[in-house]
N, C-alpha and C positions, 0 to 999 in steps of 0.2 A: 135468559137465564142459560137454559141447555144447550148453545153452542159454549157459553165459558166452561159446562161442564165437561163435555165432548173435548175441547181442546187442552187443558187440565189433562185428563183422560189420555189422550192421544201425546203429552208432553212427558208421564207419565210413565208411557209403553217402552220409552227410551231406555233408563236402567234394567226393567224388567227382561232385556235382552240376556246380559246375564244369567239369569235365573233360568231363561227356557232353550237356550242353542243346543244343551244334552237332553230333554224329550224331543224337541226335532231333528237331532243325529240319529236317535235310537228310533223312531219312527221311521224315519229315512231306511232303516236298516234295516228295520223290521218286515217294508214291504220291500226290498229288496230281496229276502232269503224267500218270501214266500212266491213271490209275484216276478219274480226277475225281471226288474224293471229298469230300464234306460237310465247313463247316468244326468240328463237332463232332466227325466220326471223326479227321477231321485232327487234331485236341488231343490226341483221346484215343492216337491215334499217338505222338505225341510226346510222352506225357507217358510213356505206355507202354515207347518207348525208352530213353526219361533214366533211366529208375527200374532198366531192367532192366539199361542199361550199366553205369550206376553200381556194381549192388550185382555185376555180375560185377568192375568193373576194384576194388573195397574184396575181394569173396571172395580174389579170386588176389593182393589186395597182404598179404593175410591168410596165405594158407599158404605163401608161395613168400619 
């Protein structure tokens, strides 16, 4: 049943991207201001934060 739960969480992650794009953009802008990172690093931070936030939201939605 564990694999089934994991797949459901990953499927629920895609709609959560709508709610998690803004925190990803803000995190990358903050790091760009504070540390002056390159554009490629800014994009990596934006995508990583967006995916992790969406995964967190869908996990909380599934288990709560």
